[in-house]
C-alpha positions in Angstrom: 73.9 117.7 25.2 76.8 115.2 25.6 78.7 117.7 27.7 75.7 118.2 30.0 75.2 114.4 30.4 79.0 114.0 31.2 78.8 116.8 33.8 75.8 115.2 35.4 77.5 111.8 35.6 80.6 113.4 37.1 78.5 115.2 39.7 76.6 112.0 40.5 79.9 110.0 40.9 81.4 112.8 43.1 78.3 112.7 45.3 78.5 109.0 45.7 82.2 109.2 46.5 81.7 111.8 49.2 78.7 109.9 50.6 80.9 106.7 50.8 83.7 108.7 52.4 81.4 110.2 55.0 79.9 106.7 55.8 83.4 105.3 56.1 84.5 108.1 58.4 81.5 107.5 60.7 82.2 103.8 60.8 85.8 104.3 61.6 84.9 106.7 64.4 82.5 104.1 65.8 85.2 101.5 65.7 87.7 103.8 67.5 85.1 104.6 70.2 84.3 100.9 70.8 88.0 100.1 70.9 88.7 102.7 73.5 85.8 101.5 75.7 86.9 97.9 75.3 90.5 98.8 76.1 89.6 100.6 79.3 87.5 97.7 80.5 90.3 95.2 79.6 92.9 97.2 81.5 90.7 97.2 84.6 90.0 93.5 84.3 93.7 92.7 83.8 94.8 94.8 86.7 92.2 93.2 89.0 93.3 89.7 87.9 97.0 90.5 88.6 96.3 92.0 91.9 93.8 89.5 93.3 95.9 86.4 92.5 98.7 88.0 94.6 96.6 88.8 97.7 98.6 88.6 100.9 96.5 87.8 104.1 98.3 90.4 106.2 97.4 91.0 109.9 98.1 94.3 111.5 97.3 95.9 114.9 94.9 98.7 114.6 93.7 100.6 117.7 94.9 97.7 119.9 93.2 94.9 118.0 94.6 92.5 115.5 92.8 92.3 112.2 93.3 90.8 108.7 93.4 93.5 106.0 90.8 92.1 103.7 87.3 93.4 103.6 84.6 94.3 101.1 81.0 94.6 100.2 79.2 94.8 96.8 80.9 98.0 95.7 84.0 98.3 97.8 87.0 96.0 98.3 90.2 96.4 100.3 93.1 94.0 100.4 96.9 93.8 100.5 98.9 92.9 97.4 102.4 93.6 96.0 102.9 96.3 93.4 106.4 96.0 92.0 106.2 95.9 88.3 105.5 99.6 87.5 105.4 101.6 90.7 108.3 103.7 92.0 108.2 102.3 95.5 107.9 98.5 95.3 106.5 96.5 98.2 103.2 95.5 99.7 100.3 97.9 99.3 96.8 98.3 100.8 94.7 98.5 97.7 91.2 100.0 98.0 88.7 99.7 95.2 85.5 101.8 95.3 82.7 102.8 93.0 81.9 106.4 93.3 78.5 107.9 92.7 79.5 109.4 89.4 80.3 106.0 88.0 84.1 106.1 88.4 85.8 103.0 89.6 88.8 104.3 91.6 91.7 102.4 93.0 93.6 103.9 96.0 97.0 102.5 96.8 98.9 103.0 100.1 102.3 101.5 100.9 102.1 99.1 103.8 104.4 101.1 106.0 103.8 102.9 109.3 104.8 106.4 107.9 102.2 106.0 105.1 99.4 104.7 107.3 99.6 107.6 109.7 98.2 111.0 108.8 100.6 113.6 107.3 100.2 116.9 105.5 99.8 115.1 102.1 98.4 111.7 103.2 95.2 111.1 105.1 95.1 108.6 108.0 94.2 105.1 107.0 91.3 103.4 108.6 90.2 99.9 107.7 87.0 99.4 105.7 84.3 97.9 107.9 81.3 98.1 105.6 80.1 101.4 107.1 80.0 103.7 104.0 82.3 103.8 101.0 86.0 103.7 101.1 87.0 107.4 101.1 88.9 108.8 98.2 90.7 112.1 98.8 92.9 114.3 96.6 93.3 114.4 92.9 93.5 111.3 90.8 96.8 110.1 89.4 97.2 109.2 85.7 98.8 105.9 86.5 100.1 103.7 89.4 103.6 105.0 89.4 103.4 108.2 91.4 104.7 107.3 94.8 103.6 105.4 97.9 100.1 106.9 98.1 97.6 108.0 95.5 94.3 107.3 93.8 93.9 106.2 90.1 90.9 106.2 87.9 90.6 102.5 86.9 87.5 102.7 84.8 84.9 105.3 84.0 81.3 105.0 83.1 80.5 102.1 85.4 76.8 101.5 85.6 76.8 98.5 87.9 79.3 96.8 90.1 78.6 93.7 92.2 81.4 91.9 94.1 80.7 88.5 95.7 82.8 86.5 98.1 83.2 82.8 98.3 84.7 81.4 101.5 84.1 79.9 104.9 82.9 82.6 107.4 84.0 82.2 111.0 81.9 79.8 112.9 80.8 77.8 109.8 82.2 74.7 108.2 81.1 74.9 104.5 82.0 77.6 102.0 79.3 79.8 100.6 78.8 82.9 98.4 78.0 86.1 100.1 77.6 89.8 99.2 80.2 91.0 101.8 83.3 89.8 103.7 83.8 91.8 106.9 85.6 91.2 110.1 86.8 87.8 109.1 90.2 86.4 110.3 90.9 84.8 106.9 90.6 85.8 103.3 87.9 84.2 101.1 88.7 81.5 98.7 87.4 83.4 95.6 86.0 86.7 94.5 83.5 87.3 91.7 83.1 90.6 90.0 80.0 91.5 87.9 80.5 94.7 85.9 78.4 96.8 83.5 80.4 99.7 82.1 80.0 102.1 79.2 76.9 100.3 78.0 78.5 96.8 77.9 77.9 93.9 80.2 81.0 91.9 80.7 81.1 88.2 81.6 81.4 87.8 85.4 85.1 87.6 86.5 86.0 84.9 88.9 89.3 85.2 90.8 90.6 82.3 92.9 92.6 83.8 95.7 95.9 82.2 97.0 95.6 79.6 99.7 97.5 80.3 102.9 97.5 79.0 106.4 97.6 81.5 109.1 97.8 85.1 108.0 101.2 86.7 107.9 101.9 88.8 110.9 102.7 92.5 110.2 102.1 94.6 113.3 102.4 98.1 112.0 100.2 100.3 114.2 99.4 100.4 117.9 96.3 102.4 118.7 95.8 104.3 122.0 
């Protein structure tokens, strides 16, 4: 009888131990999943912060007209900023941020150089974003931002909602205001606000104050027909 009781107690203790181990494993897996999701969003936020605080109000000549390379709407943003810390070809880049239909937030980089803006066998021709449709993304996605003068990188997956707002003084007005787009303006806005819901989490709105400049820097790179 004592042996039977001892075996029963051992079985009960073993069951409790395995149940606790299973519960601990599930909790650890949940923590890892949350950490991965948080890390992805944090990387995207940090990159946007580093890039937007270094915006350069660059003007180029495109198809015979001068324009400032800064434009965006609620789900697309295009601007010029330096990439020198991790990329193989340092310099100023045209950075295009777009939210695709499958919830992928994709960043396309293009070195601000005539040979990279024109169409080649491996690089599509650049056309400025004017609010008519999404910024096009072509070709496979890179794993990082260190794969040459042109490429597209997955910045964040599982994006459910993206709203970009622009604070500035539109041409013809005197007072700054918030708006859902910044298109065809000769100057860059004063600030950009990003609202993001990704992977089931709503992040606090990100507010980026852009650098203050006088006249945009002149960089005439292309002459159209």
